[in-house]
C-alpha positions as CSV (number, residue, x, y, z in Angstrom):
1,M,95.9,95.0,121.1
2,L,96.1,92.6,118.1
3,K,96.4,89.0,119.1
4,P,97.4,86.1,116.8
5,V,95.1,83.2,116.3
6,A,95.8,79.6,117.5
7,T,97.3,77.5,114.7
8,A,98.6,74.4,116.4
9,T,98.3,72.4,119.6
10,A,101.9,72.2,120.7
11,T,103.0,73.9,123.9
12,A,103.4,77.6,123.3
13,S,107.1,78.5,122.7
14,V,109.1,80.9,120.6
15,Y,111.8,78.4,120.0
16,D,112.5,74.7,120.7
17,P,116.1,73.6,119.8
18,H,115.0,69.9,120.1
19,C,111.9,70.2,117.9
20,K,111.5,67.2,115.6
21,R,107.8,67.5,114.7
22,C,108.5,67.4,111.0
23,P,110.1,64.0,110.3
24,R,111.3,64.9,106.8
25,L,113.2,68.0,108.1
26,A,114.6,66.2,111.2
27,G,115.9,63.4,108.9
28,F,117.4,65.9,106.5
29,L,119.2,67.7,109.3
30,D,120.7,64.4,110.5
31,E,122.0,63.8,106.9
32,V,123.5,67.3,106.7
33,Q,125.1,66.9,110.1
34,S,126.8,63.7,109.0
35,K,128.3,65.5,106.1
36,H,129.1,68.7,107.9
37,P,129.8,67.9,111.6
38,S,130.6,71.5,112.5
39,Y,127.3,72.9,111.2
40,F,124.6,74.0,113.7
41,C,122.0,71.7,112.1
42,K,119.1,72.4,114.5
43,P,116.1,74.7,114.4
44,V,117.5,78.2,114.1
45,P,116.5,80.6,116.9
46,P,115.3,84.2,116.2
47,F,117.9,86.9,116.5
48,G,117.8,90.5,117.7
49,D,116.0,92.9,120.0
50,T,113.5,91.1,122.2
51,K,111.4,94.2,122.5
52,A,111.6,95.1,118.8
53,Q,108.8,96.9,116.9
54,L,110.1,95.5,113.6
55,L,110.0,91.8,112.9
56,V,111.8,90.7,109.8
57,L,110.3,87.4,108.6
58,G,112.1,85.1,106.2
59,L,111.3,81.7,104.8
60,A,113.8,79.1,106.3
61,P,117.5,78.6,107.1
62,G,119.9,78.2,104.2
63,L,122.2,75.1,104.0
64,H,125.5,76.9,104.3
65,G,124.0,80.0,106.0
66,A,121.8,80.0,109.1
67,N,121.9,76.2,109.2
68,A,125.6,76.3,109.5
69,T,126.0,79.3,111.8
70,G,122.9,79.2,113.9
71,R,121.8,82.7,113.2
72,P,119.2,83.8,110.6
73,F,120.6,85.0,107.3
74,T,124.2,84.6,108.5
75,G,126.8,83.0,106.3
76,D,124.7,82.8,103.1
77,A,124.7,84.9,99.9
78,C,122.1,87.4,100.9
79,S,123.5,88.1,104.4
80,D,125.4,91.2,103.5
81,L,122.4,92.8,101.7
82,L,120.0,92.0,104.5
83,Y,122.2,93.1,107.4
84,G,123.9,95.9,105.4
85,T,120.5,97.4,104.6
86,L,119.2,97.1,108.1
87,H,122.4,98.8,109.3
88,Q,121.9,101.7,106.8
89,H,118.4,102.2,108.2
90,G,119.7,102.3,111.8
91,F,118.6,98.8,113.0
92,G,122.0,97.1,113.2
93,S,125.3,98.1,114.9
94,K,127.3,96.7,112.0
95,P,126.7,96.1,108.3
96,Q,127.6,92.4,108.5
97,S,126.6,89.4,110.4
98,L,129.6,87.1,110.4
99,R,128.8,84.4,113.0
100,A,126.4,83.7,115.8
101,D,128.9,84.8,118.5
102,D,130.0,88.1,117.0
103,D,129.2,91.4,118.7
104,L,126.5,92.5,116.2
105,V,123.6,94.2,118.1
106,M,120.1,94.8,116.5
107,T,118.1,97.7,117.8
108,N,114.3,97.7,117.5
109,C,114.6,94.8,115.0
110,R,114.2,91.1,115.4
111,I,114.8,88.5,112.6
112,T,113.2,85.1,112.3
113,N,112.0,82.5,109.8
114,A,108.6,81.0,109.1
115,V,110.2,77.6,109.1
116,K,113.0,77.1,111.7
117,C,114.7,74.1,110.1
118,L,116.6,73.7,106.9
119,P,114.3,72.2,104.2
120,P,115.6,70.1,101.3
121,Q,116.1,72.3,98.2
122,N,115.0,75.3,100.3
123,K,111.4,74.2,99.8
124,P,109.3,73.4,102.9
125,T,106.1,71.7,102.3
126,P,102.8,73.4,103.2
127,S,102.4,71.0,106.1
128,E,105.8,71.8,107.4
129,V,105.0,75.6,107.3
130,R,101.8,75.0,109.2
131,T,103.5,72.9,111.8
132,C,106.1,75.6,112.5
133,L,103.5,78.3,112.8
134,T,103.2,77.6,116.5
135,Y,106.5,79.3,117.1
136,L,105.8,82.3,114.9
137,Q,102.4,82.7,116.5
138,E,104.0,82.8,120.0
139,E,106.8,85.1,118.8
140,V,104.3,87.6,117.4
141,L,102.2,87.3,120.6
142,Q,105.2,87.9,122.9
143,L,106.9,90.5,120.8
144,R,103.8,92.4,119.6
145,P,105.6,94.1,116.7
146,K,104.2,97.1,115.0
147,V,105.5,96.0,111.6
148,I,106.3,92.7,110.1
149,L,108.6,92.8,107.0
150,C,107.8,89.7,105.0
151,L,110.6,88.5,102.8
152,G,108.7,86.6,100.1
153,A,105.2,85.2,99.5
154,I,105.6,82.2,101.8
155,A,106.6,84.4,104.7
156,H,103.7,86.8,103.9
157,N,101.2,83.9,103.9
158,A,102.7,82.5,107.1
159,A,102.2,85.9,108.8
160,L,98.6,86.0,107.6
161,Q,97.9,82.6,109.2
162,V,98.9,83.7,112.7
163,L,96.9,86.9,112.6
164,P,93.2,87.2,113.5
165,L,92.0,88.2,110.0
166,K,88.5,86.8,110.5
167,S,87.8,88.8,113.7
168,L,89.1,91.9,111.9
169,G,86.8,91.3,108.9
170,L,89.7,90.7,106.6
171,R,90.3,88.0,104.0
172,P,93.7,86.7,102.8
173,A,92.6,87.6,99.2
174,E,92.4,91.2,100.2
175,L,96.0,91.2,101.4
176,K,97.9,89.9,98.4
177,F,101.7,89.7,98.4
178,A,103.5,92.2,96.2
179,H,106.8,93.8,96.5
180,G,106.5,97.1,98.4
181,A,102.9,96.4,99.4
182,C,101.8,97.6,102.9
183,H,98.8,96.0,104.5
184,M,97.2,97.2,107.8
185,V,96.0,94.3,110.0
186,G,94.4,95.7,113.1
187,E,97.2,97.7,114.8
188,L,99.9,95.9,112.9
189,W,101.4,96.6,109.4
190,L,102.7,93.9,107.0
191,V,105.2,95.2,104.5
192,D,106.1,92.9,101.6
193,S,109.5,92.5,99.9
194,Y,110.8,90.0,97.4
195,H,113.3,87.8,99.1
196,P,116.8,89.3,98.9
197,S,118.3,86.0,97.7
198,R,121.2,85.7,95.4
199,Y,118.9,84.2,92.7
200,N,116.5,87.1,92.9
201,L,119.4,89.6,92.8
202,N,121.0,87.8,89.8
203,T,117.7,87.7,87.9
204,G,116.9,91.3,88.6
205,R,113.7,90.5,90.5
206,I,115.0,92.6,93.3
207,T,117.8,95.2,93.5
208,P,119.6,96.6,96.6
209,A,117.6,99.9,96.0
210,M,114.3,98.0,95.9
211,F,115.2,96.2,99.2
212,S,116.3,99.4,100.8
213,Q,113.0,101.0,99.8
214,A,111.0,98.1,101.5
215,V,113.0,98.5,104.7
216,G,112.5,102.2,104.5
217,Q,108.8,101.7,104.2
218,A,108.8,99.4,107.3
219,K,110.9,102.0,109.3
220,A,108.5,104.8,108.3
221,L,105.5,102.9,109.5
222,L,107.1,102.5,113.0
223,T,106.6,106.2,113.6
224,L,102.8,106.2,112.8
């Protein structure tokens, strides 16, 4: 069975609601909380089936989305596309994620982010990504997904950093990010998609059909 590699020295945990290991992010969350007292403004936990074979991996919470609601990809501009597409492919009980306490149920799918805290301008630093890899590493280790659907290049690179490429004779350069690309890493598959953000949709970098195709590829690989 594929095992991730160690990437940090913190105690192994999938999620720590009190994590403040990144001073810039912790300070920014305090600033946002002062302006929006009702917002979640903490590291955002993963959501979905705890025994899922598919792990959907995003970048980080959005200011008025997951950071506000406390659930990945909920409340922001790309929420309906993400959850609607997952619903179309049989992973979600409903086509929308409205809030963290609604009755949406994910089946065989779990959703998380490479960086659990809201970063300024939606741009975590490389150091912040590395610091947060402890949680992703432990999640992959516990969940043991068959497929990771990476939403964007940063998510793709984060996944590579918690997988044992060296022991498998693989190099990151051999596993380049590209929309629709599928990479086999031991017994696990990485499937790449451009991030279904409003910006990418508005610029035509990704379309609903393209995103549906990527989710369909991930679903098909679950049956292999």
